[in-house]
C-alpha positions in Angstrom: 0.1 -0.3 0.5 1.5 3.1 -0.8 0.3 6.3 1.3 1.0 10.2 0.1 2.0 12.7 2.6 -0.6 15.8 2.4 0.0 19.0 2.1 -0.9 21.2 5.9 -4.3 22.4 5.9 -4.5 26.5 6.4 -5.4 27.9 9.6 -9.3 28.0 9.7 -10.6 30.6 12.6 -14.7 31.1 14.0 -15.8 34.5 12.5 -19.1 36.7 13.7 -21.1 35.0 11.0 -20.1 30.9 12.9 -18.7 30.8 9.2 -15.4 28.9 8.9 -12.4 30.3 6.7 -9.3 30.4 6.0 -7.5 33.5 8.1 -5.4 34.3 5.2 -2.8 36.1 7.4 -1.6 33.6 8.8 1.6 32.2 7.8 1.5 28.3 6.5 4.4 26.1 6.9 5.3 23.2 4.6 4.2 20.0 5.5 6.1 17.5 6.8 8.3 16.0 4.9 8.4 12.1 3.2 11.2 11.0 5.2 9.5 12.9 8.7 6.6 11.4 7.8 8.8 7.3 6.9 9.8 7.7 10.5 6.8 7.9 11.5 5.1 5.2 10.2 7.7 3.1 10.9 8.0 3.7 14.9 4.1 3.5 14.8 4.1 -0.1 12.7 2.9 -3.3 14.3 5.4 -5.4 15.3 6.1 -7.6 11.7 5.3 -4.7 9.4 8.2 -3.5 7.4 7.8 0.1 5.8 9.7 0.7 2.8 10.1 3.7 0.7 10.6 4.0 -3.0 10.7 6.2 -5.6 9.4 8.9 -3.1 6.3 6.4 -2.2 5.8 5.3 1.6 4.9 1.3 1.1 3.2 -0.6 4.3 4.1 -4.1 3.9 2.3 -6.8 6.0 3.9 -9.6 8.0 4.4 -12.6 5.0 2.8 -16.0 4.9 4.2 -18.9 5.5 4.0 -20.2 2.0 6.3 -17.3 1.5 8.4 -17.7 4.2 8.9 -21.1 2.8 10.2 -20.3 -0.3 12.7 -17.3 0.8 14.2 -20.2 3.1 14.1 -22.3 0.5 16.7 -20.2 -1.4 18.6 -19.5 1.0 19.6 -23.3 1.8 20.3 -23.7 -1.7 22.3 -20.7 -1.9 24.2 -22.2 1.8 24.7 -25.4 0.4 25.8 -24.3 -2.8 28.0 -21.3 -3.2 31.9 -21.5 -4.1 32.4 -18.3 -1.8 33.1 -19.2 1.9 33.1 -15.6 2.7 29.6 -15.0 1.1 26.7 -14.8 3.6 23.2 -15.2 3.4 20.8 -12.4 5.0 17.5 -12.0 5.9 15.4 -8.6 7.1 18.6 -6.2 6.4 18.0 -3.2 5.5 18.8 -1.1 2.2 19.6 2.3 1.7 18.8 3.6 -2.7 20.8 6.2 -3.7 19.8 8.2 -6.9 16.6 8.3 -6.0 14.5 11.4 -4.2 14.6 11.3 -1.7 17.2 8.2 -0.4 14.7 4.7 -0.8 14.8 2.6 2.0 13.8 -1.6 1.6 13.8 -4.6 3.5 14.3 -7.1 0.7 13.7 -10.5 1.1 17.0 -12.2 1.1 20.8 -10.0 0.6 23.4 -12.0 -0.4 26.8 -10.1 0.5 30.5 -10.8 1.9 30.8 -11.3 5.2 30.7 -8.6 7.4 29.2 -6.3 5.6 26.5 -5.3 7.5 28.5 -5.4 10.7 27.4 -2.8 12.6 24.3 -0.2 14.5 23.4 1.0 11.6 19.5 0.5 10.6 19.4 0.7 6.6 23.2 0.4 4.9 24.8 1.1 1.9 24.2 -1.4 -0.8 27.6 -0.8 -2.6 28.6 -4.9 -0.9 25.5 -6.6 -2.0 25.3 -9.5 -4.7 22.0 -10.4 -5.3 19.2 -9.2 -3.6 16.2 -11.9 -3.5 12.4 -10.5 -3.6 9.3 -13.4 -3.6 5.9 -11.4 -4.4 2.8 -11.6 -2.8 -0.4 -10.1 -4.2 0.0 -6.7 -2.1 3.5 -6.7 -3.4 3.6 -8.0 -7.2 3.9 -4.8 -8.8 5.9 -3.2 -6.5 8.7 -5.4 -6.7 8.2 -5.6 -10.7 8.5 -2.3 -11.1 9.9 0.7 -8.7 12.1 -2.1 -6.9 13.8 -3.5 -9.6 14.8 0.4 -11.4 15.9 1.0 -7.2 18.1 -2.1 -6.9 19.6 -0.9 -11.2 20.2 2.2 -9.7 22.1 1.4 -6.7 24.3 -1.0 -9.1 23.6 -4.0 -7.3 24.6 -6.3 -10.1 22.1 -9.4 -9.2 17.9 -8.9 -9.0 16.7 -12.0 -8.2 12.5 -12.0 -8.9 9.8 -14.8 -7.3 6.7 -14.2 -8.9 4.7 -16.4 -7.8 1.5 -14.2 -9.7 3.2 -14.6 -12.8 4.1 -18.2 -12.1 7.9 -17.1 -13.3 11.3 -16.6 -12.4 13.5 -13.6 -13.2 16.9 -13.2 -12.8 18.1 -9.2 -13.7 21.7 -9.0 -14.2 24.0 -6.1 -15.9 22.6 -3.1 -14.6 22.7 0.4 -16.2 21.1 3.8 -15.5 17.5 2.5 -13.6 17.1 -0.6 -15.3 19.2 -4.2 -15.8 19.8 -5.0 -19.4 19.7 -8.8 -18.9 16.9 -10.6 -17.7 16.6 -14.0 -17.7 13.0 -15.6 -17.7 11.4 -19.2 -17.0 8.6 -20.7 -15.7 8.3 -21.2 -11.4 9.3 -24.7 -10.8 11.8 -24.7 -13.3 15.4 -24.1 -12.5 17.6 -20.8 -14.2 21.1 -19.8 -13.9 22.6 -17.7 -11.5 25.6 -15.4 -12.3 28.9 -15.8 -10.3 30.0 -15.4 -7.7 27.7 -18.0 -6.9 27.2 -19.9 -10.1 24.9 -22.9 -10.2 21.4 -23.2 -11.6 18.6 -22.6 -8.4 16.1 -25.1 -8.5 12.9 -23.4 -8.5 10.5 -27.0 -8.3 9.8 -26.3 -4.5 8.5 -23.1 -5.0 
């Protein structure tokens, strides 16, 4: 769900005729910034909900269903069992900034692959520079965002590979070679088939269990 931050309404004062009209003598301040609204909504979000800022819009993401988490877990298990670089780690629930957008984007992908120690700090939102792969598994409420705004944001951040498990379209997409705000190479297979992941993974992801 995208949330638009409204402009502040003019103060209203009562006149002798009991009508309420804007007081033209008042000086109106600017409305809350998107960043301020994002921070407030993040602080107020119920446990398990994610709040993301993508291309200037705030998105509230409800807790994932069990079948969604099963797919994310299966991806992580295959990466752990078959990755070639022992120094790589699979992260869940890591917040990333998406530079190149105004205001700066903030997202929490389902899965992030990066070298060990990439996020060894106390900050909530991290520079995506070390990230080698991000993965998203769609739900009905997130599919359009995962296909469009997030894909553009990951490309703008220069993340080398974006793995999209699109359950609504029943297909798997591997986006590579980012340029500007798009990936110039996209491999697509039907859900349930295998698809090649680029180095440093360098193996075929089996989506039969998805």
